[in-house]
GUDOSE-526845 format. One record per residue (C-alpha): residue in three letters; y, x, z. Coordinates in steps of 0.001 Angstrom, whole numbers, plus 500000, padded with zeros to 6 digits. Each point is the difference from the previous one (the first is absolute). Example, Ala and Ser with C-alpha at 12.3 -4.5 7.8 and 13.67 -1.06 7.14 Angstrom:
2
(ALA (495500 512300 507800))
(SER (503440 501370 499340))
This chain:
575
(MET (721515 953503 366007))
(ALA (503176 499005 498166))
(LEU (499698 496395 501227))
(ALA (499308 501195 503550))
(GLU (503126 502188 499947))
(GLN (502062 497006 498822))
(ALA (498521 497858 502782))
(LEU (500737 502720 502554))
(ALA (503657 500220 498944))
(ARG (500421 496203 500193))
(SER (498231 499704 503352))
(LEU (502183 502735 501516))
(ALA (503133 498298 498663))
(ARG (498942 496652 501493))
(GLY (498547 501380 503232))
(ASP (496599 498440 499215))
(VAL (497685 502190 502120))
(GLU (496772 498289 498922))
(ALA (500799 500390 496285))
(GLU (500899 503643 500641))
(GLY (496554 500472 501563))
(TRP (498170 498680 496915))
(ALA (502151 502103 497658))
(ARG (499310 503145 502025))
(LEU (496285 499140 500204))
(THR (499875 499862 496188))
(LEU (501883 503306 499685))
(GLY (497682 501571 502555))
(HIS (496885 499030 498043))
(TYR (501578 501260 496776))
(ARG (500935 503386 501515))
(LEU (496583 500363 501571))
(ARG (498471 499892 496512))
(TYR (502685 501708 497895))
(ALA (501861 502271 502459))
(SER (498540 501244 503308))
(PRO (498556 498539 503245))
(ALA (502921 501479 501965))
(GLU (502598 498190 497853))
(ALA (497977 496793 500151))
(MET (499719 500205 503791))
(VAL (503796 499905 500400))
(GLU (500215 496682 498117))
(LEU (496943 498488 501709))
(GLU (501152 500848 503526))
(THR (503419 498474 499241))
(ALA (498267 496935 498547))
(GLN (497939 499570 503170))
(ARG (503157 500080 502140))
(CYS (501579 497359 497740))
(PHE (496964 497722 500288))
(ALA (499785 500476 503777))
(SER (503693 499099 500287))
(SER (499637 496880 497834))
(GLY (496700 498898 501589))
(ASP (498046 500231 496722))
(ARG (496550 500941 501292))
(ARG (498402 499887 496535))
(GLY (502445 502563 498658))
(GLU (499639 502140 503123))
(ILE (496222 500226 499545))
(MET (500379 500914 496317))
(ALA (502453 502761 500963))
(GLN (497438 501330 502508))
(VAL (497306 499914 497304))
(GLY (502286 501975 497683))
(GLN (500695 502589 502727))
(ALA (496262 500369 500618))
(ARG (499536 500696 496295))
(CYS (502706 502693 500218))
(HIS (498191 501712 502874))
(TRP (496704 499691 498114))
(ARG (501535 501588 496880))
(GLN (501178 502866 502235))
(GLY (496421 500745 501061))
(GLN (499892 498085 503294))
(VAL (497213 497504 500614))
(LEU (499389 498955 503603))
(MET (503573 499124 500935))
(PRO (500793 497794 496966))
(LEU (496612 498324 500224))
(SER (500405 499151 503676))
(ARG (503466 498539 499307))
(VAL (498840 497763 497163))
(MET (496920 498898 501941))
(ALA (502337 498955 502834))
(VAL (501703 497425 497705))
(ARG (497005 499159 497780))
(ASP (499061 496687 501601))
(GLU (503612 498799 500159))
(GLY (500549 501148 496418))
(MET (497040 497941 498785))
(GLN (501784 496952 501435))
(VAL (503634 500509 498923))
(LEU (499790 501972 496718))
(ASN (499371 498447 496598))
(SER (496827 500835 498074))
(GLU (501457 502884 497990))
(GLU (501554 501558 503121))
(ARG (496727 499616 501892))
(SER (498272 501802 497149))
(MET (502519 502863 500215))
(MET (499473 500310 503769))
(LEU (496200 500036 499643))
(ASN (500263 502603 497231))
(VAL (501912 502350 502344))
(ILE (497291 499567 502667))
(ALA (497329 500748 497374))
(GLY (501861 503122 498889))
(CYS (500195 501356 503546))
(HIS (496266 499392 500494))
(SER (499364 501769 496692))
(SER (502027 503023 501141))
(ARG (497888 500115 503159))
(GLY (496847 500093 497862))
(ASP (498904 496549 501169))
(SER (499102 498469 496646))
(PRO (498116 496943 501385))
(GLU (503162 498874 501812))
(ALA (502159 500855 496978))
(PHE (497765 497881 497748))
(ALA (500064 497104 502467))
(TYR (503803 499877 500105))
(LEU (500356 500504 496238))
(TYR (497626 497097 499519))
(GLN (502036 497818 502345))
(ALA (503202 501093 498210))
(LEU (498493 498941 496662))
(ARG (499183 496640 501490))
(GLU (503664 499577 500921))
(SER (501253 501264 496615))
(SER (499960 498096 496723))
(ALA (500381 501160 496428))
(ALA (502147 496937 499332))
(ARG (502555 500455 502781))
(GLY (499560 503612 501117))
(HIS (502176 501643 497315))
(GLY (497298 502614 499408))
(PHE (499194 500794 503626))
(ASP (496372 499065 499336))
(VAL (499986 502924 497535))
(VAL (501237 502275 502788))
(LEU (497070 498870 502116))
(LEU (497542 500610 497150))
(CYS (501471 503479 499607))
(ASN (499629 500702 503734))
(LEU (496454 498676 500029))
(ALA (499133 502258 497052))
(HIS (501544 502977 501809))
(GLU (497887 499283 503082))
(LEU (496830 499839 497912))
(LEU (501010 503223 498260))
(GLN (500312 501792 503349))
(LEU (496434 498930 500826))
(GLY (498617 501188 496659))
(ASP (499329 496565 498482))
(TYR (501723 500922 496745))
(TYR (498503 497383 497681))
(GLN (501012 497097 502239))
(ALA (503416 501592 500441))
(LEU (500412 500243 496205))
(LYS (499218 496303 499729))
(TYR (502881 499087 502317))
(ILE (502320 502550 498373))
(ASP (499368 498576 496528))
(GLU (500589 496471 501286))
(GLY (503253 501145 501612))
(ILE (501164 501759 496808))
(GLU (499263 496884 497958))
(ARG (502075 497855 502369))
(CYS (502739 502663 499971))
(ARG (500506 499372 496294))
(ARG (501623 496678 500895))
(MET (502372 501682 502456))
(SER (502895 502474 499756))
(ASN (498940 502236 502882))
(LYS (499615 503537 498660))
(HIS (499541 501436 503482))
(LEU (496931 497862 500673))
(HIS (498673 500734 496511))
(GLY (500385 503713 500735))
(VAL (498085 499790 503272))
(LEU (497145 498156 498289))
(LEU (499863 502679 497280))
(LEU (500009 502722 502651))
(ASN (496999 498401 501701))
(ARG (498259 499771 496624))
(VAL (500557 503722 499392))
(LEU (498508 500721 503431))
(CYS (496918 497906 499250))
(LEU (499366 501507 496573))
(THR (500535 503560 501262))
(ASP (497545 499564 502862))
(LEU (497519 498417 497575))
(ASP (500279 503154 497849))
(ARG (501385 498108 496991))
(PRO (502855 502420 499128))
(GLY (500613 498660 496515))
(GLU (500717 496481 501223))
(ALA (501943 501388 502947))
(MET (502357 501874 497656))
(GLU (500622 496819 498026))
(GLU (501208 498403 503221))
(VAL (502027 503146 500845))
(ALA (501826 499539 496697))
(ARG (500733 496347 500828))
(LEU (501136 500961 503492))
(SER (502217 502791 498652))
(GLU (501906 497395 497978))
(LEU (501121 498498 503317))
(LEU (501503 503291 501285))
(GLY (503515 499318 501125))
(GLU (499466 496229 499795))
(THR (497977 499490 503198))
(ALA (500606 501213 503520))
(ARG (496745 501894 500335))
(ALA (499353 501193 496448))
(ASP (501411 503459 500817))
(SER (498794 500155 503603))
(VAL (497885 502767 501525))
(GLU (496827 497907 500009))
(THR (500427 498685 496451))
(CYS (500573 503433 498482))
(ALA (497150 501559 502023))
(VAL (497563 497283 498890))
(MET (501074 500412 496370))
(ALA (499629 503789 500322))
(LEU (496407 499667 501237))
(ALA (499206 497695 497078))
(ALA (501487 502534 497568))
(LEU (497925 502797 501544))
(ARG (496806 497952 499639))
(ALA (500906 499546 496329))
(GLY (500578 503747 499573))
(ARG (503763 499678 499450))
(VAL (501105 502804 502320))
(ASP (503577 500330 498733))
(ASP (500662 496285 500463))
(ALA (498524 500239 503514))
(ALA (502276 502948 500827))
(GLU (503098 498017 498975))
(LEU (498884 497000 502042))
(CYS (499395 502218 503063))
(ARG (503512 501394 499596))
(MET (501418 496468 499869))
(ALA (498024 499071 503121))
(GLU (501336 503047 501890))
(ASP (503563 499085 499006))
(ALA (499462 496482 501387))
(VAL (498894 501197 503474))
(THR (502353 498863 502781))
(GLU (499899 499695 503773))
(GLU (498692 496449 499515))
(THR (496978 501102 497950))
(LEU (496880 498638 501699))
(ALA (497012 502124 500989))
(GLU (497801 498274 497404))
(GLU (502473 500811 497207))
(ALA (500441 503605 501174))
(LEU (496222 500533 500039))
(ALA (499700 498572 496462))
(LEU (502515 502612 498837))
(ILE (498144 502801 501828))
(ILE (496710 499028 498328))
(ALA (501658 499786 496567))
(HIS (501611 503424 500507))
(ALA (496671 501530 501070))
(GLU (498196 498462 497028))
(LEU (502688 501403 497684))
(LEU (499559 503504 501443))
(ARG (496237 499655 499636))
(ALA (500333 498914 496362))
(ARG (502055 503146 499349))
(GLY (497338 502191 501630))
(HIS (501893 500711 503251))
(LEU (497144 498976 502299))
(GLU (501076 501912 503090))
(GLN (503528 498587 499793))
(ALA (498582 496490 499575))
(ILE (497836 500396 503110))
(ALA (502949 501403 501953))
(VAL (502149 496967 499078))
(LEU (497285 497651 501272))
(ASP (499367 502096 503140))
(ASP (503706 499795 500859))
(ALA (499749 496189 500035))
(GLU (497646 500071 502986))
(PRO (499711 498595 502513))
(LEU (500325 496692 498219))
(PRO (502072 497406 501905))
(ALA (497877 497956 502388))
(GLU (501620 496823 498695))
(ALA (501818 498790 496853))
(LEU (497330 501287 497582))
(THR (497525 497723 498263))
(LEU (496303 500792 499740))
(ARG (500430 500466 496243))
(ALA (502651 502700 500524))
(ARG (497807 501853 502486))
(CYS (496980 499789 497687))
(LEU (502033 501314 497050))
(PHE (501351 502908 502069))
(PHE (496605 501294 501144))
(HIS (498371 499378 496626))
(THR (502773 501942 498243))
(ARG (499783 502958 502373))
(ALA (496185 500037 499873))
(ALA (500129 500292 496200))
(ALA (502507 502866 500194))
(LEU (497999 501824 502686))
(GLU (496787 499616 498025))
(GLU (501649 501371 496885))
(CYS (501368 502897 502065))
(GLY (496515 500809 501323))
(ASP (500573 498947 503634))
(ALA (496870 497862 500249))
(GLU (500050 499677 503798))
(ARG (503487 498464 500194))
(ALA (499350 497913 496897))
(LEU (496905 498508 501621))
(ALA (501926 499246 503204))
(ASP (502705 498138 498033))
(LEU (497378 498098 498015))
(ARG (498421 498853 503246))
(ARG (503380 498795 501275))
(TRP (500590 498245 496677))
(GLN (496558 498374 500230))
(SER (500691 498743 503524))
(LEU (503360 498518 498958))
(HIS (498422 498507 496862))
(GLN (497402 498258 502174))
(ASP (502832 498643 502168))
(ARG (501641 498572 496859))
(ALA (496767 498314 498979))
(LEU (499504 498525 503468))
(MET (503585 498741 500125))
(ALA (499611 498436 496571))
(SER (496892 498109 501058))
(LYS (501808 498667 503072))
(GLY (503220 499027 498303))
(ARG (499529 499230 496327))
(TYR (497413 497266 500316))
(GLN (501635 498605 503121))
(ALA (503170 498879 498304))
(ALA (500790 501377 496554))
(SER (497418 498104 497952))
(LEU (500577 496847 501978))
(GLN (503751 500317 499438))
(THR (499623 500333 496234))
(GLU (497815 496923 499831))
(LEU (502460 497999 502065))
(LEU (502914 501104 497820))
(ARG (498100 498917 496876))
(LEU (499188 496615 501515))
(GLN (503590 499472 501123))
(LYS (501194 500699 496471))
(GLN (497463 497571 498574))
(ARG (501078 497328 502465))
(ASP (503662 500377 499021))
(GLU (499113 499728 496327))
(SER (497769 496977 500644))
(GLU (502766 498197 501892))
(ALA (502345 500508 497045))
(ARG (497403 498645 497584))
(ARG (499321 497004 502254))
(ARG (503572 498819 499510))
(ALA (499267 499697 496264))
(SER (496446 498727 500203))
(GLU (497699 498450 502571))
(ARG (497100 501761 498341))
(ALA (500823 503120 502038))
(LYS (499290 498166 503273))
(ALA (496345 500999 500287))
(GLU (500766 503632 499213))
(LEU (502771 500063 502610))
(GLU (497729 498563 502680))
(ALA (497329 502596 499261))
(ILE (502510 502845 500188))
(ASN (501501 498614 503210))
(GLY (496524 499871 501504))
(LYS (499418 503661 499194))
(LEU (503450 500872 501258))
(SER (499348 498217 503306))
(GLN (496822 502023 500418))
(LYS (501913 503241 499380))
(VAL (502743 498922 502401))
(ARG (497362 499464 502699))
(GLU (498750 503514 499340))
(VAL (503564 501278 500365))
(GLU (500401 498120 503280))
(SER (496788 501599 501206))
(LEU (501459 503398 499117))
(GLN (503211 499134 501833))
(ALA (497981 499018 503062))
(ALA (498536 503485 499994))
(LEU (503499 501454 499809))
(GLN (501063 497901 503005))
(TYR (497441 501925 502023))
(GLN (502505 502829 499900))
(ALA (502313 497925 502180))
(VAL (498279 501453 503082))
(ARG (500528 503576 498841))
(ASP (503043 502214 500471))
(PHE (500622 501294 496506))
(LEU (501669 503290 500926))
(THR (497263 501311 502337))
(GLY (496937 498090 498784))
(LEU (499364 498856 503590))
(TYR (499838 496434 501273))
(ASN (503357 498433 500872))
(ARG (501283 498426 503196))
(ARG (499041 496501 498860))
(TYR (496373 501098 499749))
(LEU (500225 501661 503432))
(ASN (501246 496751 501540))
(ASP (497115 498112 498374))
(VAL (497181 502392 500871))
(LEU (500897 501321 503467))
(PRO (499395 496779 502049))
(PRO (496461 499340 498647))
(MET (499063 503702 500297))
(LEU (501181 500068 503608))
(ALA (498168 496732 500802))
(LEU (496782 501412 498494))
(ALA (500305 503220 502000))
(GLN (500597 498066 503227))
(ARG (497092 497665 499300))
(HIS (497582 502923 499552))
(ASP (501621 502113 502743))
(GLU (500723 502783 497473))
(PRO (503093 502202 499934))
(LEU (502657 499523 497345))
(ALA (502535 502822 499764))
(LEU (503432 499185 498583))
(ALA (502296 502881 499041))
(VAL (503663 499737 499058))
(ILE (501234 503017 497985))
(ASP (503664 500865 499442))
(LEU (501016 502802 497605))
(ASP (502395 502293 501858))
(HIS (503595 500415 498769))
(PHE (499298 497993 496841))
(LYS (503633 498897 499686))
(GLU (500995 503651 499770))
(VAL (497609 500434 497041))
(ASN (501651 497066 498187))
(ASP (503487 501263 500824))
(ALA (499264 503605 498962))
(TYR (497852 499470 496919))
(GLY (500586 496392 498897))
(HIS (497948 496811 500111))
(ALA (497806 501037 497057))
(ALA (498873 503044 502017))
(GLY (499445 497771 503031))
(ASP (497807 497724 497885))
(ARG (497901 503026 498986))
(VAL (499509 500949 503644))
(LEU (498958 496428 500907))
(ALA (497605 499824 497045))
(SER (498441 503339 500989))
(PHE (499503 498829 503577))
(GLY (498310 496820 498767))
(LYS (497666 502102 497864))
(LEU (499183 502226 503002))
(LEU (499170 496995 502193))
(ARG (497754 498487 497322))
(ALA (498136 503298 499691))
(ARG (499607 500620 503747))
(MET (499168 496553 501357))
(ARG (496547 498418 500022))
(ARG (499170 497112 497674))
(SER (499888 497690 503030))
(ASP (503496 501056 501127))
(ILE (503034 498048 498802))
(ALA (503182 501948 499296))
(CYS (503223 498022 499468))
(ARG (503608 500787 499296))
(TYR (501629 498433 503043))
(GLY (503547 500286 498693))
(GLY (502269 502760 498678))
(GLU (498514 503288 501191))
(GLU (497702 498296 502548))
(PHE (496266 499509 499482))
(CYS (497242 498271 501944))
(VAL (496286 500850 500017))
(LEU (497258 497711 501362))
(MET (496820 501875 500956))
(PRO (497140 497649 500999))
(ARG (497263 501199 502391))
(THR (502182 502997 500863))
(THR (501230 501090 503411))
(ALA (503540 501201 500567))
(ASP (498780 503577 500558))
(ALA (498072 500003 496712))
(ALA (503008 498558 498179))
(GLN (502204 502679 501572))
(ALA (497688 502774 498780))
(LYS (499903 498513 496505))
(LEU (503774 499618 499684))
(GLU (500626 503494 501340))
(GLN (497912 501245 497058))
(VAL (502170 497908 497666))
(LEU (503140 501426 501675))
(ARG (498809 503563 499371))
(ALA (499274 499176 496361))
(TRP (503445 498380 499622))
(ARG (501753 503026 501496))
(ALA (498210 502227 497460))
(MET (501246 498024 496996))
(ARG (502858 501356 497864))
(PHE (502515 497888 498077))
(ASP (502141 501409 497209))
(LEU (503074 497761 500198))
(GLY (502516 500933 497354))
(GLY (499359 503738 500270))
(LYS (499879 499968 503820))
(VAL (496671 500215 501793))
(LEU (499307 497715 502958))
(THR (497081 501122 502196))
(GLY (498872 499640 503569))
(TYR (500986 496321 499930))
(SER (498634 497973 502916))
(PHE (499501 496492 501332))
(SER (499686 498370 503417))
(VAL (497138 497709 501005))
(GLY (499456 497458 502740))
(ILE (496474 498658 500620))
(ALA (498878 496944 501962))
(GLU (496403 498858 500493))
(SER (498859 496407 500344))
(THR (497682 500641 502992))
(THR (502825 501518 502072))
(THR (502833 497767 498733))
(PRO (499039 496402 500705))
(GLY (501827 497271 498171))
(ASN (500563 498812 496470))
(ALA (500748 501850 496764))
(GLU (503721 500114 500714))
(THR (499360 501592 503402))
(LEU (497813 502713 498460))
(LEU (502532 500702 497255))
(ASN (502915 500135 502436))
(ALA (498084 502397 502250))
(ALA (499428 502416 497130))
(ASP (503626 499560 498909))
(ASP (501290 500865 503477))
(CYS (497692 502996 500040))
(VAL (501321 501394 496706))
(LEU (503577 499656 501260))
(LEU (499065 502105 503018))
(ALA (498347 502543 497686))
(LYS (503286 500346 498102))
(ARG (501961 500362 503244))
(LYS (497634 502762 501105))
(GLY (500851 502086 496957))
(ARG (498181 498371 497048))
(GLY (497070 501469 498068))
(ARG (497370 498835 502510))
(VAL (497304 497371 500531))
(LEU (500224 498031 503280))
(VAL (497468 497549 501419))
(ARG (500943 497149 502287))
(VAL (498174 500203 503338))
(PRO (499632 496735 501935))
(PRO (502147 499826 503154))
(ARG (498329 500709 503319))
(PRO (500552 497692 502963))
(LEU (503394 500567 501611))
(ALA (500733 502855 497601))
(GLU (502113 500550 496891))
(PRO (498325 499888 496554))
(GLU (498861 503399 498808))
(LEU (499612 501480 496543))
(THR (497873 502918 498916))
(GLN (500711 502372 497151))
């Protein structure tokens, strides 16, 4: 930070905008870790303007990655992820290996916050491929720590401990107390969940030595985790002091996951002191749990904690209900682990080990030709692992046809699939209904509630379409707030009836946007059918587009069908 401040002063004195950008980028990353996301965002936004002014695209992308991390640390997921994904491919071309690893780590973190561990593992694995223990200045340890945290969330504690111990061992050669503290925190979590309170308290003692020396040692989450470990070990007074410290650390920037950890610790403390009804009341007040921003582990711990308190209080019916919810979430964790852990994590560790061996073999080869055979063998294994990685990346490229925000297909996929679907329908003389949907007054939603709220509305509409459409239908995000649905072997009248049902369901939905409730929201639809709209794919799409414009002119919130023109008469539309 001191060097960055010196560089900033010199760059301002000389009018060197590009150098100012790199100095502010460094300060932004420092303040993100040791101050607050809001303070970091000021530096990172200024850095991006400097890079844009100087034409430094590499620096501009890194500033965007840093801003996405700020939003992520503030509890947002979809918006920062969509922004980083928009520059991912370009970043893989212009950034150096360490910067690519940082970008991929942010993408993995956003996927982790969404509960998508398979995607998180895939990007962490790719980030490890880009990182190197020799040149990464410890960033490979960060990735090991994040991988361990992901495994911990899925309940794979023994594998997580393996990565944590490896990270702690590598940390001994570094002077990064913050990273050491995070690794110790994850170790306390693992040992507590494994019901090994004695070992957990040993780690609590080590972590306590870092209080005041690391950014997160006295945070809400750290103190709450340490309090739970103390309670498991029967040290109620220590737990009470840690809960007090956690409450003192609560701010407006405290994330939902951290707040819930404190609630659970507080409830467990009340239960340990015999105040069962108060403990249950504290947990009841936490409901409903946020729909997003909570991991499966946090949800499992919440219901398991309340079930134990209810059982002890004699409320068997509610205790059984919570145990069933815990069991369902626990099964989800197991399923997610089976999808994600073996897909990438084990493969990543093997690749990292082989890369390290190759580096060591190359160094030995300079001193002796006897290492040549060993190097060739390791390179052969490494090539095999690289091919496996490329296969994994090919699977990730499949997502290129998906719109990330809504989960629907994107416009590129629509352009690819519409012509052959139309040709097939015409060949078999079957109807193909094409509907263009436009969310009404969407700009007003963005203006009134912000783009993050608008993203939530778009994501909810995508979820509704996926639930309501048939498996043979193809729903795409056409652009902005516009959507397109292809319905094979469907007449325009049948499509109209179906989309009117969707419109009624959409009107019934309620959105809590920053304390204000949005309900009765509508959309306008225009439908064209292949049997009554002769021509190519563009003609069919334009006909539906014209129809939706007329629907909006007629007052919005309606589904219109294009009727073919009669001889010597104007085109008609039916509602």
